N, C-alpha and C positions, 0 to 999 in steps of 0.2 A: 502495498499499500505507499509506503514511503516514496518508491520510485514512482508513483503515480503522481503523489502530490510534488515533485518535481518540475515535471510536465505540466504545465499551466493549459494551454492547449489541449493537452487528454485529457485535463482533470475538467476540462469543461464539458469535453464531449463525455466522460463518463457521467457527469453529473447531470445532465440532459438526460440522457436515455437513463438511468435512474429515476429522475421525474417524469418521465414517460411512463416506467414501469409500473412507478408508484400510482399514478394518476388511475392507468387501466385499473391495478388493483382495487382500487376506492372504489372504481365505478360498477366495480363485478360486487363488493360488499354492498354496496348499500342496492343496488339489484334486490340481492338475496334477502336486506333487510324490509325492502320493500314489499317484499311477494311473500315474507314469514311473520305479521302480526303479531307474533307471539312472541318473538325476538327483540321488538322495540323495547326500548324502557320506558 
């Protein structure tokens, strides 16, 4: 992970890819919660 942190362009690419994955995961989780009312707090 330290080698990635040294290269800023690489870090930006990794960060963008990570953010995209997180966004997709959150979208799926939201859909699951909305389709299962019992999971709503």
